[in-house]
N, C-alpha and C positions, 0 to 999 in steps of 0.2 A: 562402823561395824555394829555399834550399840543400836543404831536405828534399825538396821536390818534384823537384829535379834528381836527387837520389839515387834517388828512386822511379822516375823516368823512365829512368834508366840501367839499373835492375834490370829494367824492363819491356822495354827494347830488347834486353836480353840473351836474351830468349825468342823474339825475332823474327829470322828469317834475312833479312838485308837483300836478298840476291840471289834469294831464293825467291819464286815466284809461287804463292800458295795457292789451293785450291779455295774456293768460297763458304763451305761448311760449316766448313772449317778456319780461314778467316780470321775469321769471326764468333765462333767459339769462342775463338780466340786473343785477339780484341779484348776479349771479356768477361774472359778470364783476366788480361790485362795492365792492365786498368783499375785505377787506384789512387785515384780520386776518392772522397771520403768522402760523396758523395751519389749519387743514382741517375743516373748520367751518360747522356748521349745518345749513341747509336750512329749514326754518319753515314757515308755513302758519298760519294766524290768521283770524278767522271768527268773525264778530260782528253780532250776531243773535238777531232777534227781538223776544225774548222769556222772560218769567218770571220764573226764576229757583226756585222761592219760591213756585211755583205750582208743585205738584208732577207729573202731566201729561205733564209738559213742561221742564223736566230735560233731558238734552242730555248727554249720557254717553255710551261708548262702546269701542270696539277694533277691529282691522283688521290687516291682514298681508299685507304689501305693496308689489306690484309686484316685485320691485327691491330692497327690504330690506331698511334698514336705514343707512347702512355704519358703523354700530356699533354692536359689539357682546355683547349683554347684559349679565350681570351676574345674574344668577337665584338662589334664595333661595327657597327651597321647604320644607314645614312643612308636613311631612308624616311619617308613621311608617309601619313596616312589609314589606309586598309584595309591597305596593305602594312606599315605600322609595327606594326599590331596582329598581323599574321601573323608578323612577325619576333619579336615578344615571345612569342607562343605557341610558336614553334619553339625557344625557349630562348636568344635573343640576350641578351648581358649588358647592352648599351647600345643604345638606339634613339632617334634624334632627328634634328634638322636643324642649324640655325645655332648652337644652344647648344654643340654638340660641335665645330664649327669654331672657336669662340672658346676652348673649353677646350684644344684641341690647339695652337692658336697661343699659348696661355699656358704650354705646356710639358707638358701632360697626355698620357701615353702608356700608360695602364693597359689595354692591349688588344693582341691578337696578330694579328687579322685584321679588315680593313674590307670590308664588303659595302655595295653601294649600288644602288638602282634607277636605271635610265637617266635618269629625269627629275631625279634628284638630283646628277648628275655635274657640273652647272654649279656647284653649291655645293661639292662635294668637290674640284673642280678648283682651287679657291682654296688647297688644302692641298698641292698638288703639290710645292712646294719643300721641305716637311718630311716628307711621307709617301713621296715618291719615293726619296730616299736610303736609307730604311729598308725598302724593298721592301714597303710597306704600301698603295700606291695600288691601288684596285680596278681590275680589268682583265677584259674579257669572256673572254680566253683562259684565265683561271684560274677562271672561273665566279663571279667576285665582283662583276660588273656584270650584274644580272639582275632580272627581274620575279618570278622564282621564289625569293623570299627564304627561304621555308620550306626548300626543298631546299638552298640555299646554306648556311644556318646548320646544318642537320642534318648535312651532309657535313663541315663543319669540326669540329663536335663529335664526329663519328665517327672522326676521324683523317685528315683531308685534308691532304696536303702539296703545296706548290707547288715548282716547280723552274724555274730560269732560268740560261742560260749567261752567265757573266761575260765580260769583255772578252777574256780569254785562252782562252775556250772551256771553262772549268771549270764544272762543275755540282755543287753540294753538295745532298744530300738527307738528312734525318734519317729513319731507318728504325725507331726505337724506343728503348728504354731498356736499360741493362745488365741490369736485373732480369728482362727478358723471357726466356722459354724460348728456347734457341738455335734451335729449329725455327721459332718464330714470327718471329724476326729474319730467318732465312734466307728464309722465305716472303715477308716484306715486301721483302727485298732482291731477290728474283727478280721480284716484281711490278713494282717500279720499273724494274728493268733491262729488262723487256719493253717498257715505255713509252718509255724513253730510246732503246732500239735501234730501235723503230718510228718514232721522230721523226727518223731520219737524213735530212737534206736530200738531194734528188735531185741537187743540184749539188755536193755534198761529194765531194772526190776522196781517194783513198788509204784507209788504214785509219781508220775512223770513231772507234772507241773506242781511243785510244792507250794509255791506262793507267787502271786502276781501283783505288781504295784504300778500305779501311774503317778507321775509327778511332773512338775514344771521345773524350769532351770534352778530356781531358788526355793520353790515351794515344798510343802510337806509331802511325804509319801502317803498314797491313799490305796488301801488294800482292795483288790478286786477278786470276785469269785472266780476261781480258775475254771469252773464248770459252766460258765455262761454259754 
């Protein structure tokens, strides 16, 4: 732990705490200050001036990043019959019904995304108390409750990310890996920013994006100009 603290201090010395960087500067600096010994994730965090307690100010959705996430997600699909076969053909890692409900209730979580056809939601609903806290519950807003399981699986495999405002109005989104070319991370960053900006609730007052930060898994937070 002491070694990591020393590395973090060294990384922080390269970041001007009061400076607001351009997207290009911030992404390059995030890559430079990364000290993880693995291919760390690059993430952006939005502090939004919204009240998530109000139904019309909840921010939630999904999109496929132009350059993917650098990670191939494992997909579990709840479907039966023809739709189950479609999911398998599309590349789903796991496809089934009650057997996966039992596995998950037994503590199995070897998957990253859950997709379900509408007719299977009564079954999946039994897992709400375990999938919900992990943000794994299928939802129509993120395209994970659908009859088009082929599209859903292919989008996840292509680098689809989901975003959701937390209680304080914070949205975290992964935009790739440190090993990506800076230009590709910047392109992903700008793509998600366009979506978040467009999601501004009509009833939100004042400055919508109050602050914007980019960071790596263990690296320091780097402030970005929200008006880029």
